[in-house]
C-alpha positions in Angstrom: 106.0 83.9 -65.5 103.4 84.7 -68.2 100.9 87.6 -67.8 97.8 85.3 -67.6 99.4 83.2 -64.9 100.4 86.3 -62.9 96.9 87.7 -63.1 95.4 84.4 -62.0 97.6 84.2 -59.0 96.7 87.8 -58.0 93.0 87.1 -58.4 93.3 84.0 -56.2 95.1 86.0 -53.5 92.5 88.9 -53.7 89.5 86.6 -53.6 88.1 85.8 -50.1 88.8 82.3 -48.8 85.8 80.1 -49.0 85.0 78.3 -45.8 85.6 74.6 -45.7 82.9 72.0 -45.2 83.9 71.6 -41.5 83.8 75.4 -40.9 80.3 75.5 -42.4 79.0 72.7 -40.4 80.5 73.8 -37.0 77.8 76.4 -36.1 75.0 73.9 -37.0 76.7 71.2 -34.9 77.2 73.6 -31.9 73.5 74.6 -32.2 72.4 70.9 -32.1 74.6 70.4 -29.0 72.9 73.3 -27.3 69.4 72.2 -28.3 68.7 69.7 -25.4 69.7 72.3 -22.8 67.5 75.0 -24.5 64.6 72.5 -24.8 64.9 71.5 -21.1 65.0 75.2 -20.0 62.0 75.9 -22.1 60.0 73.0 -20.6 61.0 74.1 -17.0 59.8 77.6 -17.8 56.7 76.9 -19.8 55.3 74.0 -17.7 54.9 76.0 -14.5 53.4 78.9 -16.4 50.8 76.8 -18.2 50.0 75.1 -14.9 49.6 78.5 -13.2 47.2 79.7 -15.9 45.1 76.5 -15.7 45.0 76.9 -11.9 43.7 80.5 -12.2 40.6 79.1 -14.0 40.0 76.2 -11.6 39.3 75.3 -8.0 42.3 73.3 -6.8 41.4 70.2 -4.7 44.2 68.8 -2.6 42.5 66.0 -0.7 43.0 62.6 -2.4 45.4 64.0 -4.9 45.7 67.3 -6.8 42.7 67.9 -9.0 41.6 71.0 -11.0 37.9 71.7 -11.2 37.0 74.3 -13.9 35.3 77.4 -12.5 35.8 79.7 -15.4 36.4 83.4 -14.5 35.3 83.1 -10.9 38.8 83.5 -9.5 39.5 86.5 -11.7 36.2 88.1 -10.8 37.0 87.7 -7.1 40.4 89.2 -7.6 39.2 92.2 -9.6 36.4 92.9 -7.2 38.4 92.4 -3.9 38.9 95.8 -2.2 41.5 94.3 0.1 43.6 93.2 -2.8 43.4 96.6 -4.4 44.5 98.1 -1.2 47.5 95.8 -1.3 48.2 96.9 -4.9 48.1 100.5 -3.7 50.6 99.8 -0.9 52.8 97.9 -3.3 52.9 100.8 -5.8 53.6 103.3 -3.0 56.4 101.1 -1.6 57.8 100.6 -5.1 58.0 104.4 -5.9 59.3 105.4 -2.4 62.0 102.7 -2.2 63.3 103.1 -5.7 63.3 106.9 -5.5 65.1 107.1 -2.1 67.6 104.3 -3.1 68.5 106.0 -6.4 69.0 109.4 -4.8 70.9 108.1 -1.8 72.9 105.6 -3.9 74.0 108.1 -6.5 74.9 110.7 -3.8 77.0 108.3 -1.8 78.7 107.0 -5.0 79.6 110.5 -6.0 81.0 111.2 -2.5 83.0 107.9 -2.6 84.4 108.7 -6.0 85.9 111.9 -4.7 87.7 110.2 -1.8 91.4 109.6 -2.5 92.5 108.0 0.7 90.6 105.3 2.7 88.2 104.5 -0.1 88.5 100.8 0.4 87.4 100.7 4.1 84.6 103.1 3.3 83.4 100.9 0.5 83.4 97.9 2.8 81.2 99.7 5.4 78.8 101.0 2.7 78.4 97.7 1.0 78.0 95.6 4.2 74.2 95.7 4.5 73.8 94.3 1.0 75.4 91.0 2.1 73.0 90.5 5.0 70.0 88.2 4.5 66.7 90.1 4.3 65.3 88.0 7.2 68.2 89.0 9.4 67.7 92.7 8.4 64.1 92.3 9.5 65.1 90.7 12.9 67.6 93.5 13.5 65.1 96.2 12.6 62.5 94.6 14.9 65.0 94.6 17.7 66.0 98.3 17.1 62.4 99.4 17.0 61.2 97.5 20.0 59.5 100.0 22.4 61.2 98.5 25.5 64.9 98.3 24.6 65.2 99.4 21.0 67.7 102.1 20.1 65.5 103.7 17.5 62.5 103.5 19.7 64.5 105.2 22.5 65.5 108.0 20.1 61.9 108.5 18.9 60.7 108.6 22.5 63.1 111.4 23.3 61.8 113.3 20.3 58.2 113.0 21.7 56.9 109.9 19.8 55.9 107.4 22.5 54.0 104.9 20.4 55.2 101.5 19.2 56.9 102.1 15.8 55.8 98.8 14.4 52.4 99.1 16.1 51.3 102.3 14.3 50.1 101.9 10.7 51.9 105.0 9.4 55.2 104.4 11.1 55.2 100.7 10.5 55.0 101.2 6.7 57.8 103.8 6.9 59.9 101.5 9.1 59.8 98.5 6.8 60.4 100.7 3.8 63.5 102.2 5.3 64.8 98.8 6.3 64.7 97.8 2.6 66.3 101.1 1.7 69.1 100.5 4.2 69.8 97.0 2.7 69.7 97.7 -1.0 71.0 101.3 -1.4 74.6 99.8 -1.4 73.7 98.0 -4.6 72.8 101.3 -6.3 76.1 102.7 -4.9 78.1 99.9 -6.4 76.4 100.1 -9.9 76.7 104.0 -9.8 80.4 103.8 -9.0 80.9 101.5 -12.0 79.2 104.1 -14.1 81.1 107.0 -12.7 84.4 105.3 -13.4 83.5 105.5 -17.1 82.8 109.2 -17.2 85.4 111.1 -19.3 87.6 113.1 -16.8 88.6 115.5 -19.5 85.0 116.7 -19.9 84.7 117.3 -16.1 88.1 119.1 -16.1 87.1 121.3 -19.1 83.7 122.1 -17.4 85.4 123.1 -14.2 87.9 125.3 -16.1 84.9 127.0 -17.7 83.5 127.8 -14.3 80.7 125.2 -14.2 79.5 124.4 -10.7 79.0 121.0 -9.2 75.2 121.0 -9.9 75.7 121.9 -13.6 78.4 119.2 -14.0 76.1 116.7 -12.4 73.2 117.6 -14.6 74.8 118.1 -17.9 77.8 115.8 -17.8 77.6 113.1 -15.2 74.0 112.1 -15.3 73.8 111.9 -19.2 76.9 109.8 -19.1 75.6 107.2 -16.7 71.9 107.2 -17.6 72.2 103.7 -19.1 73.9 102.3 -15.9 71.2 103.9 -13.7 68.5 102.4 -15.8 70.1 99.0 -15.4 70.1 99.6 -11.6 66.5 100.6 -11.7 65.6 97.4 -13.6 67.4 95.2 -11.2 65.8 96.8 -8.2 62.3 96.9 -9.7 62.3 93.2 -10.3 63.1 92.6 -6.6 60.8 95.4 -5.2 57.7 93.8 -6.8 58.4 90.6 -4.8 59.2 92.3 -1.5 58.3 89.8 1.2 61.0 88.8 3.8 61.4 91.9 5.9 57.7 92.6 6.2 57.0 88.9 7.2 59.6 89.0 10.0 58.7 92.4 11.4 54.9 93.1 11.0 53.6 90.1 9.0 51.3 92.6 7.2 50.0 94.5 10.2 49.0 96.5 12.0 45.5 96.7 10.4 46.9 95.4 7.1 48.9 98.7 6.7 52.0 96.8 5.4 50.2 93.9 3.7 51.4 94.3 0.2 50.5 91.9 -2.7 53.2 89.3 -2.2 52.0 88.7 1.4 48.4 88.4 0.2 49.6 85.9 -2.4 51.3 83.9 0.4 48.3 83.9 2.6 45.9 82.9 -0.2 48.1 80.0 -1.2 49.8 78.7 1.9 47.5 79.8 4.7 44.0 79.4 3.2 45.1 77.0 0.5 43.0 78.9 -2.1 45.5 78.0 -4.8 43.3 79.2 -7.7 42.9 82.6 -6.3 46.6 82.7 -5.5 47.4 81.8 -9.1 45.4 84.8 -10.2 47.4 87.1 -7.9 50.7 85.5 -9.1 49.7 86.1 -12.8 48.9 89.7 -12.0 52.3 90.1 -10.4 53.9 88.5 -13.5 52.2 90.9 -15.8 53.3 93.9 -13.7 56.9 92.6 -13.7 56.8 92.1 -17.5 55.4 95.6 -18.0 58.1 97.2 -15.8 60.8 95.2 -17.5 59.6 96.2 -21.0 59.5 99.8 -20.0 63.1 99.9 -18.8 64.3 97.8 -21.7 62.6 100.3 -24.1 64.2 103.2 -22.2 67.6 101.5 -22.5 67.1 100.9 -26.2 66.2 104.5 -26.8 69.2 105.6 -24.8 71.4 103.3 -26.9 70.1 104.8 -30.2 70.6 108.4 -29.1 74.1 107.9 -27.7 
């Protein structure tokens, strides 16, 4: 074989293969196949949002068909100047901080304890995760039963400790009770996510730290927590989205009482829209909740992005 022919063959072998016409058109064809589904999803998402924004600037008439009467910023002015709504926002923020803080501490602690169990871990996991699979309304009914001042187990324990009042009838204890019910139900989710993160921690690092004489607290602070920070942020994001919409347990137990001590913003939204049929005002509250949810989601996504860049 001549030298030019040999060099030509080697050049053809070394050159990257050009994609065929079918390979070039395949991504475009797949994109067009997905276009109707994406368009439908966009319409189903944007149409309710646009309608909600229009309702927030209108008075919604229901008799004789749904009609929107333009009222400008009246609904927004009412919402921003309503002291009861601001009290609901305060209760919502307090509930948000308390539940997330307690659930994260308890969930991570239980996950670390479970990760150290070598025998019987399966049955223990079933018992720990069981509350997560119960419907929130059922959790509320069980909590209402247990705190009943006549025959409730928790009420009986509190009475022996010197607290004779109705747990759900006192403003302070009612808020604490409904908060702890939510903690009882959703701490297992944090346990499950934390266990997934703990399984990815490098065991050689923990072994090396223990050989160097590091205590449990130092290993937790300098090895375990930095290794699972991203997983914990995901858990916080998931729970935050749900905590903002907390509704079921309070509705079943106290329905916002006593004296509006547990009437957080989702309950006020429900009352405005489905009890008083003030749909324009309810739309404003819904948009305020949507903005809060977006802000929280963006905050955690930014924290996750920063964690990904530093790791």
